[in-house]
C-alpha positions in Angstrom: 0.0 0.0 0.0 1.5 3.3 -1.0 2.0 6.1 1.5 -0.5 8.9 1.4 1.2 12.3 1.9 -0.5 14.0 4.8 1.7 17.1 5.0 0.9 18.8 1.8 2.5 22.0 0.7 5.0 21.6 3.6 8.8 21.3 3.5 10.1 19.0 6.1 13.6 18.6 7.5 14.5 15.9 10.1 17.3 14.5 12.1 20.8 15.8 11.7 19.9 17.9 8.8 17.4 19.9 10.8 19.9 20.3 13.7 22.6 21.4 11.3 20.4 24.0 9.7 19.3 25.4 13.1 22.9 25.6 14.3 23.9 27.4 11.1 21.2 30.0 11.7 22.4 30.5 15.3 26.0 30.9 14.3 25.0 33.4 11.6 23.2 35.5 14.2 26.1 35.4 16.6 28.4 36.5 13.8 26.3 39.6 13.4 27.1 40.9 16.9 30.4 39.2 17.6 32.5 42.3 16.8 30.6 44.5 19.2 31.8 42.7 22.3 34.3 44.3 24.6 35.8 47.8 25.1 37.5 47.6 21.7 34.4 46.3 19.9 33.1 47.9 16.7 29.9 49.8 16.1 27.0 48.9 13.8 25.2 51.3 11.5 21.5 50.4 11.4 19.1 51.7 8.7 15.4 51.2 9.0 12.7 51.1 6.3 12.3 54.8 6.4 16.0 55.5 5.9 16.6 56.6 9.6 20.1 55.7 10.8 21.4 54.6 14.2 25.0 53.9 15.2 25.2 51.7 18.2 27.4 49.1 20.0 24.6 47.6 22.0 24.0 44.0 20.9 20.3 43.7 21.8 19.6 46.9 19.8 21.3 45.4 16.8 19.4 42.2 17.1 16.0 43.7 17.7 16.5 46.1 14.8 17.3 43.3 12.3 14.6 41.6 10.3 15.1 37.9 11.1 12.6 35.3 10.0 14.4 32.0 11.0 12.7 30.7 14.1 15.9 29.5 15.8 17.4 33.0 15.3 14.3 34.5 16.8 14.7 32.2 19.9 18.2 33.5 20.4 17.0 37.1 20.0 14.4 36.4 22.6 17.0 35.1 25.0 19.0 38.3 24.4 15.9 40.5 25.0 15.3 38.6 28.3 18.9 39.2 29.3 18.5 42.9 28.6 15.2 43.1 30.6 16.6 41.3 33.6 20.2 42.3 33.8 20.5 45.3 31.3 23.9 44.0 30.1 25.5 40.8 28.7 23.2 40.6 25.7 26.0 39.9 23.2 27.6 37.4 25.6 24.3 35.5 25.8 24.0 35.1 22.0 27.7 34.2 21.6 27.5 31.5 24.3 24.3 30.1 23.0 25.8 29.7 19.5 29.0 28.2 20.8 27.2 25.7 22.9 25.3 24.6 19.8 28.4 24.5 17.7 30.2 22.3 20.2 27.1 20.1 20.5 27.1 19.6 16.8 30.7 18.3 17.0 29.6 15.8 19.6 26.6 14.7 17.5 29.0 14.0 14.6 30.9 11.7 17.0 27.8 9.8 17.8 26.7 11.4 21.0 22.9 11.7 21.3 21.4 15.2 21.9 19.7 13.9 25.0 23.1 13.0 26.6 24.4 16.4 25.5 21.5 18.1 27.2 22.0 16.2 30.4 25.7 17.2 30.4 24.9 20.8 29.8 22.4 20.9 32.6 24.9 19.4 35.0 27.6 21.9 33.8 25.3 24.8 34.4 24.4 23.7 37.9 28.1 23.2 38.7 28.8 26.7 37.5 26.1 28.1 39.7 27.5 26.4 42.8 31.0 27.5 41.9 29.9 31.2 41.8 30.1 31.2 45.6 33.9 30.9 45.5 34.3 33.5 42.8 32.1 36.4 44.0 33.5 39.5 45.8 31.6 42.0 47.9 31.0 45.2 46.1 32.4 48.4 47.6 31.4 51.9 46.6 34.5 52.2 44.4 33.8 48.8 42.7 30.2 49.8 42.1 31.5 52.7 40.1 33.9 50.4 38.3 31.1 47.9 37.4 28.9 50.6 36.0 31.8 52.0 34.0 32.6 48.5 32.7 29.0 48.1 31.4 29.7 51.1 29.1 33.0 49.9 27.7 33.3 50.3 24.0 30.0 52.3 23.7 31.3 55.8 24.4 34.6 57.4 25.3 36.2 56.9 28.7 35.4 60.3 30.2 31.8 60.0 29.3 31.7 56.4 30.7 32.7 57.7 34.1 30.3 60.6 33.9 27.3 58.5 33.1 28.3 55.8 35.6 28.4 58.3 38.4 25.0 59.7 37.5 23.6 56.2 37.2 24.8 55.3 40.7 23.4 58.6 42.1 20.0 57.9 40.4 19.9 54.3 41.7 20.4 55.5 45.2 17.7 58.1 44.8 15.1 55.5 43.9 16.3 52.8 46.3 13.8 51.7 49.0 14.5 49.7 52.2 12.1 46.8 52.5 11.9 44.0 55.0 13.3 41.5 52.4 16.1 43.8 51.3 16.7 46.9 49.2 14.6 47.4 46.1 15.9 49.8 43.4 13.5 50.1 40.5 15.1 51.7 37.4 11.7 52.5 35.9 11.3 55.3 38.6 14.0 57.3 36.9 12.6 59.4 34.1 14.8 60.2 31.1 14.4 63.5 29.2 16.3 64.1 25.9 17.5 67.4 24.7 19.4 68.1 21.5 22.2 70.6 21.8 25.4 70.8 23.7 27.8 68.0 24.3 27.3 64.6 26.0 29.1 65.8 29.1 26.4 68.3 29.6 24.0 65.5 30.6 22.9 65.8 34.2 20.7 64.3 36.9 18.0 66.2 38.7 16.5 65.0 42.0 12.8 64.7 41.5 10.5 64.3 38.5 11.1 66.7 35.6 8.4 67.2 33.0 8.5 69.5 29.9 5.3 71.1 31.1 4.2 74.6 32.2 1.4 75.5 34.5 -1.9 76.4 32.8 -1.5 80.1 33.4 1.5 82.2 34.4 -0.6 83.9 37.1 -0.5 80.7 39.2 2.2 80.3 41.8 5.6 79.6 40.2 6.9 77.5 43.1 5.3 75.7 46.0 6.8 74.2 49.2 5.3 71.1 50.8 1.7 70.5 50.1 -0.9 68.1 49.0 -1.2 66.9 45.4 -4.3 65.5 43.5 -3.8 63.4 40.4 -6.8 63.1 38.0 -7.0 60.5 35.3 -9.3 62.8 33.4 -9.9 66.5 33.2 -11.5 69.6 34.7 -13.6 70.7 31.9 -17.1 70.8 30.5 -18.6 67.5 29.6 -19.3 66.9 26.0 -22.8 65.9 25.0 -23.5 62.5 23.4 -23.4 62.6 19.6 -27.1 61.6 19.4 -28.4 64.3 21.8 -30.2 67.4 20.4 -30.6 70.6 22.4 -33.6 72.8 21.4 -33.2 76.4 22.7 -36.6 78.0 23.2 -35.4 81.4 24.4 -32.2 83.5 24.4 -31.6 83.1 28.1 -31.7 79.3 28.2 -28.4 78.8 26.5 -26.6 81.3 28.7 -28.2 79.7 31.8 -27.0 76.3 30.5 -23.4 77.5 30.2 -23.5 79.2 33.6 -24.7 76.0 35.1 -21.7 74.2 33.6 -19.3 76.8 35.0 -21.0 76.4 38.4 -20.4 72.7 38.3 -16.7 73.3 37.5 -16.4 75.8 40.4 -17.9 73.2 42.7 -15.1 70.8 41.8 -12.5 73.5 42.5 -14.2 74.2 45.9 -13.9 70.5 46.6 -10.2 70.7 45.9 -9.9 73.7 48.3 -11.8 71.9 51.0 -9.3 68.9 50.7 -6.4 71.3 51.0 -5.0 70.6 47.5 -2.2 73.0 46.3 -1.0 71.0 43.3 -3.2 69.5 40.6 -2.2 67.3 37.6 -4.7 66.2 35.0 -4.4 63.7 32.2 -6.8 65.7 30.1 -7.6 69.4 29.8 -8.5 72.2 32.2 -11.2 74.6 31.1 -10.1 78.2 30.5 -13.0 79.5 32.5 -11.6 78.1 35.8 -8.0 79.3 35.5 -8.8 82.4 37.5 -10.5 80.3 40.2 -7.6 78.0 40.5 -5.2 80.9 40.7 -7.2 82.6 43.5 -7.2 79.3 45.4 -3.4 79.2 45.2 -3.5 75.9 43.3 -0.7 75.2 40.8 -2.3 73.1 38.0 -1.0 71.2 35.0 -3.0 69.7 32.2 -2.5 66.9 29.5 0.1 65.1 31.7 1.0 61.7 30.2 -0.4 58.7 32.0 3.2 57.3 32.4 4.2 60.6 34.2 1.1 60.5 36.4 2.1 56.9 37.4 5.5 58.2 38.4 4.0 61.0 40.3 1.6 58.6 42.1 4.5 56.4 43.1 6.6 59.3 44.4 3.8 61.1 46.3 1.8 58.1 47.4 -1.2 59.6 45.7 -4.0 57.6 44.0 -5.2 58.3 40.5 -8.9 59.2 40.4 -11.1 59.5 37.3 -13.1 62.4 38.6 -12.3 65.4 40.8 -15.5 65.1 42.8 -14.6 61.5 43.6 -11.4 62.5 45.3 -11.1 61.9 49.0 -8.4 62.8 51.6 -6.9 59.3 51.3 -6.4 59.8 47.5 -4.1 62.8 48.0 -0.3 62.6 48.0 2.3 64.9 49.5 5.3 66.6 47.8 8.3 68.5 49.1 8.5 71.2 46.4 7.1 72.0 43.0 8.7 74.7 40.8 9.0 75.9 37.2 12.3 76.5 35.5 13.1 77.5 31.9 15.8 75.4 30.2 16.9 76.3 26.7 13.7 78.3 26.1 11.4 75.4 27.3 9.6 75.6 30.6 10.0 72.5 32.8 8.1 71.4 35.9 10.2 69.9 38.7 8.6 68.0 41.6 10.5 66.7 44.6 8.8 64.0 46.6 9.5 62.2 49.8 9.6 58.8 48.1 12.6 59.9 46.0 12.9 59.7 42.3 15.2 61.3 39.7 15.2 62.6 36.1 18.2 62.1 33.8 18.7 64.9 31.2 20.4 63.3 28.1 22.1 65.8 25.9 24.1 65.6 22.7 24.9 67.5 19.5 22.6 65.3 17.3 19.6 63.1 17.7 21.7 60.0 17.2 24.1 61.1 19.9 21.3 61.8 22.3 19.8 58.3 21.6 23.1 56.6 22.3 23.5 58.6 25.6 20.0 57.5 26.6 20.7 53.8 25.9 24.1 53.9 27.7 22.6 55.6 30.8 19.8 53.0 30.9 22.4 50.2 30.9 24.5 51.8 33.6 21.4 52.5 35.7 20.3 48.8 35.4 23.7 47.7 36.6 23.7 50.2 39.5 20.3 49.1 40.7 21.3 45.5 40.6 24.3 46.1 42.7 22.2 47.9 45.3 19.9 44.9 45.5 22.6 42.3 45.2 26.0 43.8 46.0 28.2 41.0 44.5 30.7 41.2 41.7 32.7 38.9 39.5 36.0 39.6 37.7 35.5 40.7 34.1 37.8 40.4 31.0 36.9 36.7 30.6 38.5 35.9 34.0 35.2 34.4 35.4 34.6 32.3 32.2 38.1 30.9 32.3 37.8 30.0 36.0 34.5 28.3 35.4 35.9 26.4 32.4 38.9 25.2 34.5 36.5 24.1 37.2 34.2 22.2 34.8 37.1 20.3 33.3 38.0 18.9 36.7 34.3 18.4 37.4 33.9 16.3 34.2 36.4 13.8 35.4 33.9 12.4 37.8 31.6 11.2 35.0 32.1 7.9 33.3 29.3 8.4 30.7 29.1 10.6 27.6 27.9 13.4 29.7 31.6 14.0 30.4 32.1 15.0 26.8 29.2 17.4 27.1 30.5 19.0 30.2 33.9 19.5 28.5 32.1 21.0 25.5 30.3 23.4 27.9 33.7 24.4 29.3 35.1 25.0 25.8 32.0 27.2 25.0 32.6 29.4 28.0 36.0 30.4 26.5 34.3 32.1 23.5 34.1 35.2 25.7 37.8 35.8 26.3 38.6 34.6 22.7 36.2 37.1 21.2 37.5 39.9 23.5 41.0 39.2 22.2 40.0 39.0 18.6 38.1 42.3 18.7 41.2 43.9 20.3 43.4 42.8 17.3 45.1 40.0 19.3 45.5 36.3 18.5 42.6 34.7 20.3 44.2 31.3 20.8 47.5 32.7 22.1 45.8 35.2 24.4 43.5 32.5 25.8 46.4 30.1 26.5 48.5 32.9 28.2 45.6 33.9 30.4 44.8 30.3 31.4 48.4 29.6 32.1 48.8 32.6 34.4 45.5 31.9 36.2 46.6 28.2 36.7 50.1 29.1 38.0 49.1 32.1 40.1 49.7 31.6 43.8 46.9 32.9 46.0 43.2 32.8 46.5 42.6 35.5 43.9 43.8 33.5 40.9 40.3 33.6 39.4 40.7 37.4 39.1 43.2 37.1 36.3 41.7 37.9 32.9 42.7 39.5 29.6 43.2 43.2 29.8 42.7 44.1 26.1 44.1 47.6 26.6 47.4 46.4 28.1 47.3 43.3 25.8 48.3 41.0 28.6 46.7 39.0 31.4 46.3 40.8 34.7 44.1 41.0 37.8 40.7 42.4 36.6 39.7 43.4 40.1 42.8 45.5 40.5 42.3 47.0 37.0 38.7 47.9 37.9 37.1 45.6 35.3 34.2 43.9 37.2 30.6 43.0 36.5 27.6 42.1 38.7 27.0 38.5 39.5 23.4 38.7 38.3 24.6 39.5 34.7 26.9 36.5 34.4 24.4 34.2 36.1 21.6 35.3 33.7 23.9 34.9 30.7 24.6 31.3 31.8 21.0 30.5 32.4 19.6 32.1 29.3 22.3 30.8 26.9 21.9 27.2 28.2 18.2 27.2 28.0 18.2 28.6 24.4 20.8 26.0 23.4 18.8 23.1 24.9 15.6 24.3 23.2 17.4 24.1 19.9 18.9 20.7 20.7 15.5 19.2 21.4 14.3 20.0 17.8 14.7 17.1 15.4 11.9 18.0 12.9 11.3 21.3 11.1 8.2 21.8 9.0 8.0 24.9 6.8 4.5 25.6 5.4 4.6 26.8 1.9 2.5 30.0 1.4 2.1 31.2 -2.2 1.4 34.9 -2.7 -2.4 35.5 -2.8 -4.4 38.4 -4.2 -7.1 39.7 -1.8 -10.6 39.4 -3.0 -12.2 42.6 -4.2 -15.6 43.6 -2.8 -18.5 43.2 -5.2 -19.3 46.4 -7.0 -22.7 47.8 -6.4 -24.9 47.9 -9.5 
């Protein structure tokens, strides 16, 4: 009996051929960002569909901007995006490690090792690395926090700007840090970023409090306030619009005027409600009617309209206020408190600055061009993420590939205790870890193999408990103590790189069948013409 094809119009690839194609896609993706790694990495020029350009060294920005259709490549990009969301750094390392793990797995498959055995070995290797972190971590000091934030910006901007942004990032992280029973919480989303074109990158600054490019509804209102109550309205203070299907028949000339006067009276009642609550600062998502500007001014209320919902959320978190849809629905418990509210003109634009008890900060990113400002914004966000991590989990690892080399050496000794084929997988995992120091050397114009061997030899023969601190200093072109050189990175970054890369690689290894559905171009049906 002949086989009946059940997968029509579908291209199917199975077995080793499917795995080979998937690994080829992963290696191609890694090749696109390989040269961005390290302080001497190269930049990428990105051009979108509309011709807009962007020059960046950030791996996740490059990957997310690229149009990639291969599903395996998309899996690696998702791992990089997750790395950026959780750790704010290490995105390029995650992709490189994933691709290298797959490449080494392919070599084992060709030798007859089943992917399931490789997956078991990779899992055991990852767990061994996690446990070995305890012997590699160092407690972060104030100086080392600065060094870690600076290291996260290596290769993205010049040295002076790295230190400037790193200092501002640490200051901002401390401004939003909260002491909680379970530890410190530093939420980087509480730091607002404003961009301004003009000046140099070094003109970028940090302002304590929330800064909005807004001006009060009328200049007659108080320009500055000190300590008071704030009301946040997720709506407006204006006349209600009639429904579209409502018709108003005016029988006499005085009816319309009486109708308008009643609307104004209702608005004034809302203002009197604010006065009774003791409100001195008002922010609305929508508009504020012109007829009540004078009443607000007479009440001593500083009011702002058309404030973005995201900014209202930041104000709510900083002042402990509750957003309310209607002014009349506000109660005393919905109000928040602020330390000061003032208006300042910067470069011809009025800005509203609010200082709150719960902290908060605003970073003013400046640069000569829009592209420069964008890069400053991305760099500050990376440094801020690192600074917040270190406040929550103040542990560091040596950079410059030192940690990866130390983990690889540990795994090779660990693999000796396995008699099965998992031993080969653990050794392959150790080899994959060394892609980081090899790529750092290659991007610095050094021989990757010679540099790796020199660093491994010096780390192996070093006498003392800090042997795992020795990595490749690409600026001095020789192995040295990364901690002494100030090249360190948070534990959370390396831990997430390891977890994300391993999970992505194992997801690809489990695939042994790829089915591509053929889709021919189709012409949409035209609607029937009316006769």
